[in-house]
N, CA, C and O atoms as a printed pandas DataFrame, in Angstrom:
     atom_number atom_name residue_name chain_id  residue_number  x_coord  y_coord  z_coord
0              1         N          MET        A               1  -35.727   11.974  -17.403
1              2        CA          MET        A               1  -35.303   10.635  -17.770
2              3         C          MET        A               1  -34.059   10.282  -16.947
3              4         O          MET        A               1  -33.118   11.074  -16.901
4              5         N          PRO        A               2  -34.032    9.112  -16.296
5              6        CA          PRO        A               2  -32.884    8.743  -15.470
6              7         C          PRO        A               2  -31.647    8.470  -16.319
7              8         O          PRO        A               2  -31.745    8.005  -17.455
8              9         N          SER        A               3  -30.502    8.762  -15.757
9             10        CA          SER        A               3  -29.240    8.497  -16.433
10            11         C          SER        A               3  -28.964    7.004  -16.424
11            12         O          SER        A               3  -29.280    6.319  -15.451
12            13         N          ARG        A               4  -28.397    6.511  -17.463
13            14        CA          ARG        A               4  -28.059    5.087  -17.565
14            15         C          ARG        A               4  -26.543    4.897  -17.537
15            16         O          ARG        A               4  -26.058    3.847  -17.958
16            17         N          ALA        A               5  -25.787    5.875  -17.057
17            18        CA          ALA        A               5  -24.330    5.814  -17.062
18            19         C          ALA        A               5  -23.782    4.674  -16.212
19            20         O          ALA        A               5  -22.684    4.185  -16.480
20            21         N          LEU        A               6  -24.521    4.241  -15.195
21            22        CA          LEU        A               6  -24.017    3.196  -14.306
22            23         C          LEU        A               6  -24.539    1.805  -14.662
23            24         O          LEU        A               6  -24.202    0.831  -13.988
24            25         N          ASP        A               7  -25.351    1.699  -15.702
25            26        CA          ASP        A               7  -25.853    0.390  -16.112
26            27         C          ASP        A               7  -24.686   -0.551  -16.394
27            28         O          ASP        A               7  -23.734   -0.184  -17.082
28            29         N          GLY        A               8  -24.768   -1.749  -15.866
29            30        CA          GLY        A               8  -23.739   -2.752  -16.119
30            31         C          GLY        A               8  -22.532   -2.666  -15.205
31            32         O          GLY        A               8  -21.674   -3.548  -15.237
32            33         N          GLN        A               9  -22.446   -1.630  -14.396
33            34        CA          GLN        A               9  -21.316   -1.482  -13.489
34            35         C          GLN        A               9  -21.536   -2.337  -12.242
35            36         O          GLN        A               9  -22.673   -2.486  -11.794
36            37         N          PRO        A              10  -20.457   -2.906  -11.669
37            38        CA          PRO        A              10  -20.615   -3.718  -10.452
38            39         C          PRO        A              10  -21.246   -2.913   -9.315
39            40         O          PRO        A              10  -20.869   -1.766   -9.075
40            41         N          GLY        A              11  -22.208   -3.521   -8.619
41            42        CA          GLY        A              11  -22.856   -2.859   -7.496
42            43         C          GLY        A              11  -24.015   -1.959   -7.873
43            44         O          GLY        A              11  -24.637   -1.366   -6.992
44            45         N          PHE        A              12  -24.321   -1.841   -9.144
45            46        CA          PHE        A              12  -25.384   -0.944   -9.580
46            47         C          PHE        A              12  -26.477   -1.659  -10.361
47            48         O          PHE        A              12  -27.205   -1.034  -11.132
48            49         N          ALA        A              13  -26.593   -2.967  -10.162
49            50        CA          ALA        A              13  -27.640   -3.723  -10.844
50            51         C          ALA        A              13  -28.985   -3.436  -10.178
51            52         O          ALA        A              13  -29.061   -3.214   -8.970
52            53         N          ALA        A              14  -30.032   -3.445  -10.981
53            54        CA          ALA        A              14  -31.373   -3.233  -10.437
54            55         C          ALA        A              14  -31.735   -4.406   -9.536
55            56         O          ALA        A              14  -31.542   -5.561   -9.913
56            57         N          GLU        A              15  -32.260   -4.115   -8.342
57            58        CA          GLU        A              15  -32.671   -5.140   -7.395
58            59         C          GLU        A              15  -34.065   -4.805   -6.888
59            60         O          GLU        A              15  -34.389   -3.634   -6.692
60            61         N          PRO        A              16  -34.890   -5.822   -6.675
61            62        CA          PRO        A              16  -36.238   -5.548   -6.160
62            63         C          PRO        A              16  -36.183   -5.075   -4.707
63            64         O          PRO        A              16  -35.387   -5.582   -3.916
64            65         N          VAL        A              17  -37.018   -4.117   -4.361
65            66        CA          VAL        A              17  -37.041   -3.607   -2.994
66            67         C          VAL        A              17  -37.608   -4.620   -2.017
67            68         O          VAL        A              17  -37.423   -4.482   -0.808
68            69         N          SER        A              18  -38.295   -5.636   -2.520
69            70        CA          SER        A              18  -38.853   -6.657   -1.632
70            71         C          SER        A              18  -37.758   -7.433   -0.896
71            72         O          SER        A              18  -38.038   -8.081    0.112
72            73         N          GLY        A              19  -36.524   -7.377   -1.383
73            74        CA          GLY        A              19  -35.416   -8.058   -0.731
74            75         C          GLY        A              19  -34.867   -7.299    0.464
75            76         O          GLY        A              19  -33.977   -7.796    1.155
76            77         N          TYR        A              20  -35.379   -6.110    0.718
77            78        CA          TYR        A              20  -34.906   -5.283    1.823
78            79         C          TYR        A              20  -36.074   -4.993    2.764
79            80         O          TYR        A              20  -36.960   -4.208    2.426
80            81         N          PRO        A              21  -36.080   -5.616    3.936
81            82        CA          PRO        A              21  -37.231   -5.449    4.827
82            83         C          PRO        A              21  -37.358   -4.053    5.424
83            84         O          PRO        A              21  -38.419   -3.711    5.945
84            85         N          GLY        A              22  -36.324   -3.250    5.365
85            86        CA          GLY        A              22  -36.387   -1.903    5.931
86            87         C          GLY        A              22  -35.818   -1.857    7.329
87            88         O          GLY        A              22  -35.538   -2.891    7.936
88            89         N          GLY        A              23  -35.652   -0.669    7.826
89            90        CA          GLY        A              23  -35.094   -0.489    9.160
90            91         C          GLY        A              23  -36.147   -0.639   10.238
91            92         O          GLY        A              23  -37.348   -0.574    9.975
92            93         N          GLN        A              24  -35.685   -0.836   11.425
93            94        CA          GLN        A              24  -36.585   -0.930   12.565
94            95         C          GLN        A              24  -36.696    0.458   13.194
95            96         O          GLN        A              24  -35.673    1.064   13.513
96            97         N          PRO        A              25  -37.909    0.975   13.380
97            98        CA          PRO        A              25  -38.087    2.326   13.917
98            99         C          PRO        A              25  -37.811    2.371   15.427
99           100         O          PRO        A              25  -38.709    2.140   16.236
100          101         N          VAL        A              26  -36.571    2.669   15.791
101          102        CA          VAL        A              26  -36.217    2.709   17.205
102          103         C          VAL        A              26  -36.086    4.130   17.733
103          104         O          VAL        A              26  -36.222    4.356   18.935
104          105         N          LEU        A              27  -35.826    5.090   16.852
105          106        CA          LEU        A              27  -35.602    6.455   17.325
106          107         C          LEU        A              27  -36.846    7.068   17.946
107          108         O          LEU        A              27  -36.747    7.798   18.932
108          109         N          LEU        A              28  -38.021    6.782   17.384
109          110        CA          LEU        A              28  -39.250    7.348   17.934
110          111         C          LEU        A              28  -39.493    6.835   19.351
111          112         O          LEU        A              28  -39.845    7.610   20.239
112          113         N          SER        A              29  -39.307    5.542   19.563
113          114        CA          SER        A              29  -39.521    5.004   20.912
114          115         C          SER        A              29  -38.486    5.544   21.889
115          116         O          SER        A              29  -38.803    5.800   23.050
116          117         N          GLN        A              30  -37.237    5.722   21.421
117          118        CA          GLN        A              30  -36.208    6.300   22.289
118          119         C          GLN        A              30  -36.537    7.754   22.627
119          120         O          GLN        A              30  -36.332    8.189   23.760
120          121         N          ALA        A              31  -37.041    8.500   21.656
121          122        CA          ALA        A              31  -37.415    9.895   21.894
122          123         C          ALA        A              31  -38.572    9.970   22.888
123          124         O          ALA        A              31  -38.588   10.838   23.760
124          125         N          PHE        A              32  -39.533    9.070   22.758
125          126        CA          PHE        A              32  -40.663    9.054   23.684
126          127         C          PHE        A              32  -40.191    8.737   25.099
127          128         O          PHE        A              32  -40.601    9.397   26.054
128          129         N          GLU        A              33  -39.325    7.722   25.240
129          130        CA          GLU        A              33  -38.809    7.376   26.565
130          131         C          GLU        A              33  -38.075    8.548   27.199
131          132         O          GLU        A              33  -38.264    8.833   28.381
132          133         N          LEU        A              34  -37.243    9.227   26.425
133          134        CA          LEU        A              34  -36.507   10.378   26.938
134          135         C          LEU        A              34  -37.468   11.492   27.344
135          136         O          LEU        A              34  -37.296   12.108   28.396
136          137         N          ALA        A              35  -38.480   11.752   26.514
137          138        CA          ALA        A              35  -39.439   12.815   26.827
138          139         C          ALA        A              35  -40.214   12.502   28.100
139          140         O          ALA        A              35  -40.439   13.392   28.921
140          141         N          THR        A              36  -40.620   11.260   28.272
141          142        CA          THR        A              36  -41.376   10.919   29.480
142          143         C          THR        A              36  -40.490   10.984   30.716
143          144         O          THR        A              36  -40.945   11.390   31.786
144          145         N          GLN        A              37  -39.238   10.591   30.579
145          146        CA          GLN        A              37  -38.314   10.662   31.713
146          147         C          GLN        A              37  -38.010   12.108   32.100
147          148         O          GLN        A              37  -37.962   12.448   33.283
148          149         N          GLU        A              38  -37.807   12.947   31.097
149          150        CA          GLU        A              38  -37.418   14.337   31.347
150          151         C          GLU        A              38  -38.586   15.199   31.817
151          152         O          GLU        A              38  -38.395   16.125   32.606
152          153         N          THR        A              39  -39.796   14.902   31.338
153          154        CA          THR        A              39  -40.932   15.771   31.646
154          155         C          THR        A              39  -41.936   15.152   32.604
155          156         O          THR        A              39  -42.686   15.864   33.271
156          157         N          GLY        A              40  -41.949   13.815   32.671
157          158        CA          GLY        A              40  -42.936   13.138   33.494
158          159         C          GLY        A              40  -44.304   13.081   32.857
159          160         O          GLY        A              40  -45.261   12.638   33.491
160          161         N          LEU        A              41  -44.418   13.525   31.603
161          162        CA          LEU        A              41  -45.690   13.513   30.900
162          163         C          LEU        A              41  -45.949   12.135   30.297
163          164         O          LEU        A              41  -45.014   11.400   29.981
164          165         N          GLY        A              42  -47.222   11.796   30.142
165          166        CA          GLY        A              42  -47.609   10.543   29.508
166          167         C          GLY        A              42  -47.930   10.744   28.044
167          168         O          GLY        A              42  -47.729   11.828   27.496
168          169         N          VAL        A              43  -48.428    9.698   27.416
169          170        CA          VAL        A              43  -48.739    9.738   25.987
170          171         C          VAL        A              43  -49.730   10.848   25.662
171          172         O          VAL        A              43  -49.501   11.630   24.738
172          173         N          ARG        A              44  -50.814   10.925   26.399
173          174        CA          ARG        A              44  -51.858   11.915   26.114
174          175         C          ARG        A              44  -51.299   13.344   26.240
175          176         O          ARG        A              44  -51.544   14.187   25.377
176          177         N          GLU        A              45  -50.556   13.605   27.305
177          178        CA          GLU        A              45  -50.019   14.964   27.519
178          179         C          GLU        A              45  -48.978   15.320   26.454
179          180         O          GLU        A              45  -48.957   16.443   25.951
180          181         N          LEU        A              46  -48.124   14.369   26.118
181          182        CA          LEU        A              46  -47.129   14.641   25.063
182          183         C          LEU        A              46  -47.815   14.892   23.730
183          184         O          LEU        A              46  -47.396   15.771   22.977
184          185         N          ALA        A              47  -48.865   14.131   23.424
185          186        CA          ALA        A              47  -49.601   14.328   22.171
186          187         C          ALA        A              47  -50.215   15.728   22.125
187          188         O          ALA        A              47  -50.200   16.380   21.081
188          189         N          GLN        A              48  -50.752   16.186   23.252
189          190        CA          GLN        A              48  -51.331   17.528   23.293
190          191         C          GLN        A              48  -50.249   18.588   23.094
191          192         O          GLN        A              48  -50.471   19.580   22.400
192          193         N          GLU        A              49  -49.081   18.380   23.699
193          194        CA          GLU        A              49  -47.980   19.334   23.547
194          195         C          GLU        A              49  -47.469   19.382   22.106
195          196         O          GLU        A              49  -47.091   20.444   21.611
196          197         N          LEU        A              50  -47.462   18.223   21.435
197          198        CA          LEU        A              50  -46.919   18.152   20.076
198          199         C          LEU        A              50  -47.950   18.423   18.995
199          200         O          LEU        A              50  -47.618   18.466   17.810
200          201         N          ALA        A              51  -49.209   18.606   19.402
201          202        CA          ALA        A              51  -50.278   18.792   18.424
202          203         C          ALA        A              51  -49.897   19.864   17.429
203          204         O          ALA        A              51  -50.671   20.167   16.522
């Protein structure tokens, strides 16, 4: 059962998650760019290596 100790405290009100669109996934694309630059491998070869 969740604790209710923070109920009513400023900054701890329940909010719907629909108000937060989420982060933009940039780390995966940056990791792919770095891997292709460092190894010269393409998508297919990297996928085989990471299988």
